[in-house]
C-alpha positions in Angstrom: 39.9 78.3 -24.4 36.5 76.8 -25.3 38.0 75.2 -28.4 40.9 73.8 -26.4 38.5 72.2 -23.8 36.4 70.7 -26.7 39.5 69.1 -28.2 40.5 67.7 -24.8 37.0 66.2 -24.4 37.4 64.6 -27.8 40.7 63.1 -27.0 39.9 61.8 -23.5 37.8 58.8 -24.7 40.7 57.8 -26.9 43.2 58.0 -24.0 40.8 56.0 -21.8 40.4 53.3 -24.3 44.2 53.3 -24.9 44.8 52.5 -21.2 42.9 49.3 -21.7 44.5 48.4 -25.0 48.1 49.6 -24.7 49.4 47.3 -27.4 47.6 49.4 -30.0 49.1 52.7 -28.8 52.1 54.6 -30.0 53.8 57.7 -28.7 55.0 59.9 -31.6 57.7 62.5 -31.7 57.8 65.0 -34.6 60.2 67.6 -35.8 60.6 69.6 -39.0 59.7 72.8 -40.7 56.6 75.0 -40.9 55.3 77.2 -43.7 52.7 79.9 -44.2 50.6 81.2 -47.1 48.5 84.4 -46.6 48.4 88.1 -47.3 52.0 88.9 -46.5 54.8 87.8 -48.9 53.8 85.7 -51.9 50.3 85.0 -53.2 48.5 82.0 -51.6 48.2 80.5 -55.1 52.0 80.6 -55.5 53.0 78.8 -52.3 55.9 76.9 -53.7 57.6 79.8 -55.5 57.0 82.6 -53.0 56.3 81.2 -49.5 59.0 78.6 -49.1 61.5 81.5 -48.6 60.0 81.9 -45.1 60.3 78.6 -43.3 60.3 78.1 -39.5 60.7 75.2 -37.0 57.9 72.8 -36.1 58.0 70.4 -33.2 55.4 68.1 -31.7 54.3 65.2 -29.6 51.3 62.8 -30.3 49.6 59.6 -29.4 48.3 57.2 -32.0 45.6 54.6 -31.3 45.2 51.9 -33.9 41.5 51.1 -34.2 42.0 48.5 -37.0 44.9 47.4 -39.1 44.1 50.1 -41.6 42.7 52.9 -39.4 44.1 54.9 -36.5 43.2 58.0 -34.5 45.9 60.4 -33.4 46.0 63.4 -31.0 48.8 65.8 -31.5 50.3 68.9 -29.9 52.5 71.1 -32.1 54.6 74.2 -31.6 55.7 76.1 -34.6 56.9 79.6 -35.8 55.6 81.0 -39.1 56.6 84.2 -40.8 56.2 86.2 -44.0 57.7 89.3 -45.7 56.7 91.3 -48.7 60.3 91.8 -49.5 60.3 88.1 -50.8 57.2 88.6 -53.0 57.3 88.5 -56.7 54.6 91.2 -56.9 55.4 94.9 -57.1 52.3 95.9 -55.1 53.3 93.7 -52.2 57.0 94.8 -52.3 56.0 98.5 -52.0 53.5 97.6 -49.2 56.6 96.3 -47.3 54.9 94.5 -44.5 56.3 91.5 -42.5 55.5 89.5 -39.5 56.2 86.4 -37.4 54.0 84.3 -35.2 54.2 81.4 -32.8 51.6 78.6 -33.3 50.4 76.4 -30.4 48.2 73.7 -32.0 46.2 70.8 -30.7 44.7 68.4 -33.4 42.6 65.3 -33.6 43.3 63.3 -36.8 42.1 60.2 -38.5 44.7 58.1 -40.4 43.8 55.7 -43.2 46.5 53.4 -44.6 46.9 53.0 -48.3 49.8 50.6 -48.3 49.8 48.6 -45.0 52.5 46.7 -43.2 52.0 43.1 -44.1 52.7 41.9 -40.6 49.8 43.9 -39.3 47.5 41.1 -40.5 49.9 38.4 -39.3 51.7 37.7 -42.6 55.4 36.7 -42.8 57.4 39.7 -43.7 60.7 39.9 -45.5 62.2 43.4 -45.2 63.9 43.1 -48.6 60.4 43.0 -50.2 59.2 46.2 -48.6 56.9 44.6 -46.0 57.9 47.2 -43.4 56.6 50.2 -45.2 53.3 52.0 -44.5 51.8 54.9 -46.6 48.8 56.7 -45.1 46.5 59.7 -45.5 45.3 61.8 -42.6 42.7 64.5 -41.9 40.9 66.1 -39.1 40.5 69.3 -37.1 43.0 71.5 -35.3 42.6 74.3 -32.8 45.4 76.7 -32.4 46.6 80.0 -30.7 48.7 82.5 -32.6 50.2 86.0 -32.0 51.5 88.0 -35.0 54.4 90.3 -34.3 56.1 93.1 -36.2 59.7 94.1 -36.1 60.4 97.8 -35.5 63.5 99.6 -34.2 65.3 96.4 -33.1 62.5 94.8 -31.2 59.3 92.7 -31.8 55.9 94.1 -31.0 52.6 92.3 -30.7 50.4 93.5 -33.5 46.9 92.7 -32.4 46.8 95.2 -29.5 48.0 98.0 -31.9 44.8 97.9 -34.1 46.8 98.2 -37.3 43.6 98.2 -39.5 41.7 100.4 -37.1 40.4 97.6 -34.9 39.2 99.1 -31.6 39.1 102.6 -33.3 36.8 102.1 -36.2 33.1 101.8 -35.0 31.9 98.2 -34.7 35.3 96.8 -35.5 36.6 94.8 -32.5 40.1 93.4 -32.3 40.5 90.0 -33.8 40.8 86.8 -31.7 44.2 85.2 -31.2 42.8 81.6 -31.6 41.0 79.8 -34.3 40.4 76.4 -35.9 41.6 74.7 -39.1 40.9 71.8 -41.4 43.9 69.5 -41.6 44.8 67.3 -44.6 48.0 65.5 -45.4 50.0 62.3 -46.1 52.7 60.3 -44.4 55.1 57.4 -44.7 56.4 55.1 -42.0 59.0 52.4 -41.9 59.3 49.7 -39.2 62.8 49.6 -37.7 62.0 46.5 -35.6 60.4 45.8 -32.3 58.6 48.8 -31.0 60.2 51.6 -33.1 59.3 53.1 -36.4 60.5 56.2 -38.3 58.8 58.2 -41.0 57.9 61.5 -42.5 54.7 63.4 -43.1 53.4 66.7 -44.5 50.1 68.4 -43.9 48.5 71.7 -44.5 45.9 73.6 -42.4 43.1 75.7 -44.0 42.4 78.1 -41.2 39.2 80.0 -40.3 41.1 83.2 -39.7 42.6 85.8 -42.0 44.8 87.4 -39.3 47.7 85.0 -38.9 49.7 87.8 -40.4 47.7 90.8 -39.0 46.7 91.7 -42.5 43.1 91.3 -43.9 41.2 94.3 -45.2 41.9 98.1 -45.6 44.2 100.7 -44.2 42.7 103.0 -41.6 43.5 106.7 -41.2 47.1 106.5 -40.0 46.9 109.7 -38.0 44.0 108.3 -36.0 46.0 105.1 -35.2 48.9 107.3 -34.0 46.7 109.5 -31.9 45.0 106.5 -30.3 47.7 103.8 -30.1 50.9 105.7 -30.5 53.8 106.1 -33.0 54.8 102.5 -33.1 51.3 101.4 -34.0 51.2 103.9 -36.8 54.5 102.9 -38.2 53.7 99.2 -38.1 50.3 99.7 -39.7 51.8 101.3 -42.8 55.4 100.7 -43.9 54.9 101.5 -47.5 57.9 102.5 -49.7 58.1 103.7 -53.2 60.4 102.2 -55.9 63.3 104.4 -54.6 62.8 103.2 -51.1 61.2 106.4 -49.7 58.4 106.0 -47.1 54.9 107.2 -47.8 51.5 106.9 -46.1 48.5 105.4 -47.9 45.1 106.9 -47.7 42.6 105.3 -45.3 40.3 102.9 -47.0 42.8 101.7 -49.6 43.4 97.9 -49.9 45.8 96.4 -47.4 44.9 92.7 -47.7 42.4 90.3 -49.2 39.8 89.1 -46.7 38.1 86.8 -49.2 40.8 84.2 -48.8 41.7 82.8 -45.3 45.3 82.1 -44.3 47.0 78.7 -44.5 49.9 77.1 -42.7 51.5 73.6 -42.7 54.2 71.3 -41.4 56.7 68.9 -43.0 58.1 66.7 -40.2 60.1 63.6 -39.5 58.5 61.2 -37.1 59.8 58.7 -34.5 57.2 56.4 -32.9 57.4 54.0 -30.0 54.8 51.3 -29.3 53.5 51.0 -25.8 52.6 47.9 -23.8 52.5 44.2 -24.8 49.7 42.2 -26.3 51.2 38.8 -25.5 51.8 37.7 -29.0 55.1 36.3 -29.9 57.5 38.0 -32.3 60.7 36.8 -33.8 63.4 38.4 -36.0 66.2 36.9 -37.8 66.9 34.5 -40.6 67.8 35.4 -44.1 66.3 38.6 -45.3 65.3 39.8 -41.8 62.1 37.8 -41.5 59.5 38.8 -39.0 56.8 36.4 -37.7 53.8 36.7 -35.5 51.8 33.9 -33.8 48.3 35.4 -34.3 46.5 37.7 -36.7 46.1 40.5 -34.1 47.6 43.9 -34.4 51.4 43.8 -34.4 54.3 46.0 -35.0 
């Protein structure tokens, strides 16, 4: 909650400034896929080969404020579903561990965009669409704050994993249950294309390096399974250890044996299509038409 309030306080000055300079503001709609890299499924270092087997939806809304012709600030809200399963791993140890999860992600982010290839008409130049003048390639980075809730599937229903203390949290001394919110460093790149007037379309991809190792409920060691069952019930014990041997027979691992790798935090990311709409009017004339779809502006101020 505190991180969400901090993000809101960071975005408010941008929105206040945007009300005074609407011509520099865009509303952005996003939709695409989400991916995850962590302790469940493939290795974090083999994201392309292992983790792309578990993709989920990602949708979002944002507001972009253009500070200069080559720099913009954007506030986003994204909803996504991530998942992972050891059954898709290319590693025998993870396959026999047999864990899986899914989690919703509610994310707010504040990003800085820097254009690499800028729209020519942003600086008042005459644009011919056949020469690529409507294209914009940009990099972005910033911070995200998000809430998550890993769940495990057992006997035809999904269970929230955090309350079950699957690694002995809440049972083991001085081991509280992990928080269901965290922050992340965001980095990515995008491409936009001006359709004409106020509309533009594009695509972008970005990854999040999080500050939690519990997106998947897996981080450290197994805890005594009998203690988990005695404290939190049979469901908790079964979801804590789902190990199977090569013949598919279940077995219970000893308490203290490795369950995850706490040295590497979890990652997630989005690849999305974007649709942006420019707000307001800055009073500068615009004209379309002529051979090659020429676009002309009267001044050298910011234009779409």
